[in-house]
N, C-alpha and C positions, 0 to 999 in steps of 0.2 A: 441354511437356506432350504426352503421347501422344494419338493420335486417339481411342483407345478411352476414355481417361479423360475427354477433352473431351466425347465423346458421352454418357458416363454422367452427367456434370454437367448436360448439356443436358436429359437425360431427367428428372433430379431437379428441375430448374427448372420443367419443364412440369407434372409431377405435383404440384408444390407450389401451383400455381394452383388456386383454389377453385371456379371456374366454367368451364363449357365454352367460353364466349366468350373468357375470358382464356387458356385453353390453346391455342385456335386462333390467337389473336393472337400468342402466343409462337412457335407453329409457323410462322406466316406470316413473322415476323421472321427465323427461322432459314432459311426457304426463300429469302429474299432474299440470305442469306449462303451459299447453296448447301451447307449442312451437314446437310440432312435425311437424305441417304443414310446417313451415318455414324450418325445418331441412330436410324434404323430398323434398321440392322444390329445396333446394340448392344441395342436393345429386343427384337428377335427372339432374340438371344443370351440375354437375361434370361428370356424365355418358355421357351426350351428348358432353361435352367439350373434351372427349377423342378422338373424331373424328373417321372417317373411320369405319372399321369393329368392332372395340372395342365398339364404341357407339351402333352400330346395334346389336351386340351380347348382350350387357347389357340390352337394352330395350326389346329385344326378350325373354331373359331369364325371366325377370320380368313378361312379358305377359304370358308365359307358367305357371309359378309358381302361378300366381294370377287367372288364368282362367281354369286350369286343373280340371277335375272332381274328381280327387283324388291326394294326394301327389305323386310326381314323384321321382323315384329312380335316383341316380346320373347318371348312364349309360343311362337311358331313356331320360333325358333332353339333355344330350350331343349328342345323336344320333338324337333327334328331331331337335336340332339347326343346325345339319349338312345337313338336307334335303333341297334340292332346289326344290321348288314347280314346278311340271310339268316335271321334269327330269325323265329319264327312268332307271337310275342307281344310286346306293348309292356310293358316293365318301368317302371311309373310312378315307382318309387322310384329309378330311375336318372336322372330328369330333374333337371339342375342348376338352381340358382337363378340369376337374372340377375346377382346380386352376385358369385357365384362365377365366372361367365363373364367378367365385366368384370375381376375381379382376375387371372384367368389370362391375359387379354390385355394386362396390364401398361400400361394407359392408351391402347392403340391403338384401342379400341372405346369408344363412348359411347352413351347412350340419349337419344333426342330424341322426345318425343311418342309414347312407347310403341314406338318403332322403334329398332332397333340399327343404328348406322352406324360407319364408320371415322372416326377423329379428324380427318382432313384429306384433301382430295382428292388430294394428292400421295402419300398412302399407297397408294391404289389403283394409281397408276402404278408405284410401287416394287414392289408385290406382283405385278403383271403381268410384271415383269421377273425374278421369282424363281420360275419353275415348279418348281424343286427343292424348294420348301417344301411343296407340296401333292401332288406327283405328278399323277395323273390326276384332277384336281378334278371335272370335269363327269361323268366316269364314276362317281365315288364318290357325287356328289349324286344322279344318276339311280338308282343302286342303293339309296340310302337312301330315296328317294321310293317306289320300287316295293316295297321291303320293307314300308314303312309301309302302302301300299295293299293288300298281301297279308296283313296282320294279320287274324287271325280276328275280332277285335272290329270291324274296319272292314267286313269281309264281312257280319257279322251286322247291322251298322248299315244296310247296303245293303238288306237284305231286311226290315228293320223297318218296319211301317206308318207309324210316326211320322217316320222318317228324320231324327232329331234329331242334328245334328252337334256339339252342345256337348260339350266335354271332348276334342275332337279338333282342336286348333288348327292342326295341321300338315296337315290334310286338304285344304284348298283349294290350298295351294301345291303339294303333291305331285301333286294331280289335274291341275292346269293346266300344270305345267312338267316333269314327268318326261320326256316325249318330247323336249322342247327340249334338255335336258341330254344325253339319250341320243344324239340326232342329232349333237351336237358331239363326243362321244367314246364310241363303242360298245364294249361289253365282252361277253364270253360270258355273264357272270353277269347283266348287265342284259337280255340277250336272253331268258335263261331266266325271269327274274322278270317280264318284260313278257308273255311268252306265258302265264305262270300267271295274270296279271291279265286278259288279253284272253280267256282261256278262259271266263270268267264275266262279261265286261264288260257285256253287255246288261242285266244286273240289278245292276250295281255303282253305288254312289252317285257315284263319281268320274266316271262317264259323264255323269251329270246336271249335275255342276258344270262339266265341260269344255264341254258343249253350251250351257249358259247363257252361259258366257264367250264362246264363238265366235259365237253368234247374237245375243246381247244382247237388245234390246227386241223382237226378232222371235220370241223363245222362245214356243213353243206347247205342245208336249208332247215328252217324251223319246223315245218309241218312234217309229221304230226307229233309234237312233244306235248302230250296231254297232261291233264291234272293227275291222272293215275301214275304216269311216268314220274312226275314231279314228286308226289308224296312217297313213291317207292324209293326215289333217290335220297330223300331226306330220312326215310325210315320211321315215319310216324304211324304206328299201327292203329291208334284210335281213329284217326281221320281216314285211313285206308278202309276200315270197316264201313264208315259212312258212305264213302265213294262207291264201294262195291254194291252196297244196297240200292244205290240210285240206278245201277245198270245202264248208265249213259256211256260208259267207256268200255271198249273191247279189251279184255284182260290180256289178249294175245297180240295186241296191236304193236307193230314195230315203229320206232321213231326213225328219223332220217339216217341214223347210224345203224339201223337194223336191230336195235335193242328193245326188248319188251320190258314192261314194268317189273316182271319177275327177275329179269337179268340185272336191272339196276339195283334191286333190293339184295340180290345174291352177291353182286359185286362188292357192295359195301357192308355185307354181313348183318343185314337187318333181319334177324330171325323172326320177329313178330310179324312183319309185313310178308315175308316169304311164306310163313305158315298160313296167313289169311289168303294169299293168292293161290296157294296150292289147293285150298279147299273149294275154290270156285269151280262150278260145275263144268264149264267149257274151257277150263285152263289146259293148255298143252305145254307141260313143263320141259319137254325134250326138244322143242324146236330150236334150231340154231340161229345165231344172228346172221345178218347178211354179209358183213364185211369179212369176218374171220371164220365163220362157221362154228363158233363156240356156243355151247349150251349154257343154261344158267348154272348147272352143276359145275361146269368147267370154270366159269368165272368165280364161283365160290371156292373151289379147290385151289385155284391160282392165288386167291387172296388169303388163303389160310383160315377160312371161317368154318371152324369145326362144327359149330351148332347148326349152321345152315346145311352143311354137307350131311349131317345126321338126318335132318328133315327130308332132304332129297332121297337119301338111301332108304328112308322109311316109306317112301312112295313105291318101292318095288313090291307090288302087291303079291307077286308070285316069284319064287326063285326059278328062273327058266331052266336051270339044270335039273330040276326035279320032274320036268315034263318029258324027258326023253330027248335023245340026240336030234331027232327030226325037227322038233320045234324049239328046243332049248337054246340053240345057238343063233336063232333068227330073231333079232330085236325088232325087225320090221313087222314080222308076224305078230309079235307080242303087242306092238303098238296098235295094230289093227284090232286085235282081240279086245284090248282094254281102252279103245277109243283114244289113243295117243296119251294115255295116262301113265303108261309104263316109261320109266326113265332108264335109259341105257347108261350104266356107270362107266362104260369103256368106250363111249362114242368119240371118235376122232374128229378134230376140226379140219379146216381146209389145208392145214400143214401136216395133218396126220397126228397131231398131238392130242392125247387123251387127258381127262381130268387128272389122272395119276402123273402124267408127264409134267403138267403145270405145277402140281403140288411138290413134286421132287425138284423141279427146276428152282422153285422159290424157297425150298427148305422147310416146308411145313410138315414136321414129323407127325403131328397128331392127325392131320388129314390123310397122310400116307398110310398110317396104321388103319384108319377107317376103311380106306379103299382096298388095301391089301387083305382086309378081312372078308372081302367078297370073292366068291369063286368065279364070278363072271367078270372079273377085272384081270386083264393080262399084265403081269408084273414086268414083262420084258419086251413089250410091243414097241417096235421101232416106228418113228414118224417118217415123213416123206424124205428127210435127209439122212435116214438111217440111224437116228439117235434114239436110244432107249432111255427109259427113266433113269437107269443107273448112269448112263453117260451124261445126262443132263445134270444129275446130282453131283457127279464127279467134276464136271466142267465148272460148276458154280461153287464148289467147295462146301457142299452140304454134308458134313461128316456124319451127323445123326441119321440122315436118310440113307446114305451109303451103307452104313452099318445095318440098318433094317433090311435093305435089299439084299445084301450079301448073305444074310441068314436064310434066304429062301433057296430051295433046292433047284428051282427052274430058272435061275439067273445065270446067264453066260457072261462072265466078267470081261471077256476079251472081244466082245462084239465090236465090229468096225463100222464106222459111219461112212458117208459118201466120200469122205476124204481119206478113208482108210485109217482113221484115228480111233483109238480105243479109249475107254474111260481113263486108263492110266496116262495116256498121251495128253488128254485134255486137262487132267489134274496137274500133270507136270508142267504143261504150258503155262498154267495160271499160278503155279507155285503153292498149291494146297498140300502142305506137308502131311496133315492129318489124313486126308483122303488117300494120298500115296501110300502111307503106312498101312492103312486098311486093305488096300488092293494088293500090296506086296505080300500080305499074309496069306493070300490065296495061292494054293499049289497049282491051280489051273490058269495062272496069269503068265503071259510071256512078256517079261519086262523090257525086252529089246526088240519088240516087234516093229517092223518098218511100216510107215503109212504110204500113201500114194506118191509122196515126194521123196521116199527113202529115208525119212527122218525118224529117229527113235525118240522115246520119251526123254532120254538124256539130252538129245539135241535140242528139244524144245525148252527144257529146263535151263540149259546152258545159254541159249539165245536170249532168254528173258531174265537171266541173272538170278535164278532161284537157287541159292547156295544150299539151303536145307534139303530141297528135293534132290539136287545133284549128289549130296552126301549119301542119301538113302539109296539111290540107284547105284552109285559107285561101290556101295558095300556089297552088292550082289555079284556073285561070280559069273552069272549068266548075262551080264551087261558088258558090252564091248565099249570101252571108253574112247576108242579112236575110230569108230565106224563111220565111213563117209556116206553122205546121201547121194541123190541122183546128180547133184551139182559138184560132187567131190568134196563138199565141205564137211569137216568133222565137228564134233561138239566143241573142240578148242577153237576152231575157226569161227564158229558162231559166237562163242563167248567173247573172243577177242574183238570181233567186229562190233559187238554191242557194248564193249567197254566194261564187261562184267569181271572185274579183277578177282573177286572172291571165287568164282567158278574157275577162272584161269589158274589160280593157285592150286585148287583141288586137282585139276586135270594134269598140270605139270608135275604133280607129285607121283603120278602113275608112270611106271616104266613103259607100259604099252603105248603111251601117247607119243607121237612124233611131233615135236613142237615146230617143225619147219615144213610140214607136209603141204604141198600145194594142192589147190582144188582144180577143177576142170579148166579154169581160166588161168591157172598158173599162180594165183595169189596165195600167199602164205598167211598164217595167222598174224604175222607181224605186219604184212601189207594191209590187212583188214583193219588192224588196230591203228596203224598210221593214217589211213584214209579217214578214219573217224575221229582222229585227234585224241585218242585215249592214251595219254602219257603214262598213266599208272600201269596199264597193260603192256605198253611198249617197254617200260623199265623191266617188268617181269620177264619178258621174252628175251630182251637183250642180256639179261643176266645168265642166259643159257649159252654154253659153249657150242651147242649143236644148232644154233640159230644163226643163219647167214643174213646180216643186215643189208647186204647188197644184192640179194637174190631177185632177179627180174621175173616178171610174169610173162604170159604169152604175147603181150603187146610191148614188151621191153620196159615196162614201168617198174621201177624199184620202190621199196618202201619210202625212201626219201622223196621220190617224185610224187607219191600219193599224198604225203604230208604237205608238200609245197603247194600242190594243186588245191588242197583244202584250206590253206592258210593257217596251218597249225604250227606256229612258231616254236612252241615248247618241244613238240615231237621232232621237228626239224633239227633242233639243237642236239637232242639225244641221239638221233640217227647219224648226224654229222660227226659227232664225237666217236661213235661206235665204228664208223667207217674208217676213221683215221688210225684206230688201234691196230 
């Protein structure tokens, strides 16, 4: 039997199934037999064999489904397929029904919850390996979206007081993703259509839709989200050049979130656009946004965009340290001298966080290296909460960044923040074994330092059940395993109350730990475990001869009373049996 005939029989077998589930089951079985490529080849052949507009519609539908940035609703794809690129009006009589679209796709597309999808995940892989089917897919999609947004009816909708988008189901997708597709594959026609849209973008409804999507819950008002903001957001350098030549838009203009075009480009790592904007004569690259006080460099550093950070650091026309102490440390003076062109690489935002803080917080090793290579960047500068770059990196488990920072001579690894917590405390709290190991290798670390609540790194590790961190700390002779905090709670008490049986085992193995030690309220570790219903911990504690199961706290409540109050029947049973012994 020929491969084509076998594939045709397989297609027939799939289409004979009455439900989507059964069709996918049949496809899955064929996938295990590695015969899907032939099936898809044969089906594409059937689509093309339909001839005329049916063949065009079937291929176009598969292009949209396989290349869209998100799953498309039924009415979205139907309207997208009806757009004639370059036309000025939408011909609603040209909108195909979803039944027609599905028929033209010959079973390769299905509808689920009003969304059109490919029949099987393997089909997307197959289509990605067949670029000959669609040609320049992203370019076609971009041109379709832009044609739609340039329709006269959409423009009139933009200026209508009601701004009612009903009857325009393709409006949202085209507004949010035209630039994404255009950036993937630029064409001369898409540039022309984009400039036509951007020429009146300030009053276009698509600007409002994009703004709401980009800002989310922080949406306040549209004005002034300009064409330059839009193209910087999408990161299309070729169009940015055209817009800057027009000189219609202020390159430093803030939108309603206080963001400039340069900030949008920096935020998303669009190097080409950043480079173009930095070259503008009146550009002020170091101005902060309104809401957070972050500069464009700060946004780029926080996003880990090394190329953009390099561009910004390249704008430091003069190394201020070379000009003497009087001038060198004053970024404000430098900005005045260079007409706001000088970028301060260590500029703090409203929370006192510098670009280095943001890079360390998010674990961007490459950006951290770039910034640490500057003499005018402080490697240990605390923010308004007293958190240094090392503390942020430790808190977020950024092993690579922590290692970089600890290699510096001017780093103080035991710096305390506003809660009195050190980098080690924060790493222990979150259970980052790797960071804890790196910090414990330092001789100038105090592994048992108390914070403002009297809690040690071991207390935090015990409370959150981080067995690995607890082992590392307990291996140190300078760590007290039974040290109480301001509330009289020991690491064992915290671990028992949180139900962390692994840490409880580790602590009970230490002779220095008193398993029945009450806190300031008279509650023992057993009481805390009973109140939380942690039967595994209760069993461990009751296995100790030096634990009194009937010990009352300052209010006369016994462990059994705490278990009863919480409705923990299994714990009640364990305590009742222990009390009878």
